N, C-alpha and C positions, 0 to 999 in steps of 0.2 A: 504494500500500500504506500502510495507516495506521501511524502511529508507535505506536499502542496495542498492536498485536499482539506486538511483542517484550516488552512489559511483561507481557502476559498469560502469555507463556511463562516469563518470569523469575519472576513471582509463583508460578505453578504449581510451578516448579522449586525455589523457596525453601521450600515447605511439604512437598514430597514428598521423603522420604529418598533420597539418591543411589543406594543399592543397589536401590531400586525403580525410580527414574526411568531408570536405565541398565542395568537387568537384561537379560541376554541370552536369557532364556527366558520362557515364558509366565508371567504374573503369577498368583499365587494369588488366591482370592476376597477374602481379607482385604487383600491389597496393592491389588487393583483398587478395593475400597471406599475406601481411602485416596486413591487417585488421583482418584476421582470427587468427593471433597470440595473440591478446589481451586476448583470453580465457585462453590459456596456461600460459601466463605471470601472469594473475590474480590468477590462481590456484596455481602456483609455489610460488607467493608472500605470499599468505596465508599459504601455507604449510611450507615455510621458517620461517615465524613468529611464527607459532603454529604447529609444526610437529606432536605433539601428541594430536590432536583434539579428545576429548572424544565423543563417539557416542551420538548423540542428543544435542551436544553443539552448541552454536551460531556459533563458528568458523567452525564446520563441516558443518552446514547448509550454511554458507556464502561460504565456499569452493565449496560445491556442486552446488550452484546456479551460482557462477562465472565460475566454470570449465566446466559446462555442459549445459549452457543456449542456446547454438546453436546446440545442438543435436536435432534430429527429431524423432518422434515416429516410423517412418517407416525405420529408420536407415540411412537416407541420409544426416544427419547433420554432424557437425564437432565439435571437433577435432578427435573424436574416432569412429564415425559411430555407436554409441550404438543404440540398438533397444528396443522399448517398455519399460517394467518394469526394464530393465537394466539401464535406465537413472534414477538417483535419483529423487524421487517424487517432492521435492521442485524445482528442475530444470525444471521439466515438467510444474509445475504451473507458474514458472517465465517466461518460454518461451512464454506462452500464454499472460501473463500480459505485458511483454515487447513488444510483437508483437502488441497487441492492442494499446499500447502507441505509438509505432513507426509508425503504419499505420494511426493513427488519428492526427499525428503531421505534420506540414508543413516541408518539406525538400527542400533543394536547387534544387533537381531534380524532385520533384513531389508534387502534391497537396495532402492535407490530405483527407482521407476517412471520410465520416460521420460515426456516431456511428452505424447506421443501416447497412451501407456497411461493416464496420469492423466486426460486428456480423455475417453477411453472410459469409465473408471471413473465419472467424474462424471456423464456422460450416462446410464450404466446405473443410477445411483442417483437419477435424476430421479423425483419423486413418492414416493420412499422417504426417503432421507437429505436430499435437497435440494428446495427450492422450484422448480417447473418454470420460473417466471419468472426466477429467478436463474440457472438453468442456461442459459436462452435468452440472457440478457445475457452470461453467461460465454462462450458459443459465439461471440458477436460480437467478443470481445476476447481470446480464448484465445492468439492469437499474441503479444499484448503480455505475457501471463503468461510465455510461453516466453522472450521477449526479456529481461524483468526477471530471470527465474531464471538465465539464462546470464550476464547482466551482474553480478549480485550473488553469484554462486557463491563461497562461502567468506567472504562479508562479514557484517557485522552483529555482534551481541553474542555470537554462538555461540562464537568462540574464547575470549574472556575468560570467558564464562559457563561454558564447559566446564572451564576451568582451575579456577574456583571449585568447581564440582561435583566435579571430580576430587579436589580436596583433601578434600571431604566423603566421597567414595568410599573414600579411603585409610583414613579414620577408621572408616567403616561396615564395611569389610572386616576390620578388627581385631576386630569384634564376633563373639562366638560365635553360633550359631543360637539359643540360648536368650535371649541378650541382644537379638538382633534381634526375636524374638517378643515379648519384654517391651517393647521400644521401640514396636513396632506396637500392642500393647495400650494403652500409655500414650497414644500418639498418637490412637488411636480414642477413648479416654476423653475426651481434650481436645477432640476434634472434636464428639463427641455430647453 
């Protein structure tokens, strides 16, 4: 598992207000639009820091993963709607890995899937969300995913990160609905 993935999660979490990130109900269209902006922000941040990324460099790989990990193999992803091999290869791999991690982790709005359910979901999304070659490779090592998931349960930045976000949530929850809407509006203005 790449050390980059926790940073993509931390970056996303740092720009998305806590009351959206840990909302226990379905997001509104406005909230979802804000969530989707983390991809472009991350890409632009890496591009600003290292605009002349050499082909094959860590920076180029990081930029590709951060910038394209929500693209789908069938072209229905975001932010660009890229299709198939037009999506950078490492982003196609990262999409599968991040999806596995997301669906097997408890969320405020859903229970985690078992490893077996996650494997089934990933195989059902072959040629839609996921590159079939990446799914084939995953199937060859899926037991390793299970082993790592069991070994690292509760580990990582999650506890500390959640503590930080929880302090933001306390502040967010003090806001009135009008203040939240105003904050969303200002955040959208900043993003666009």
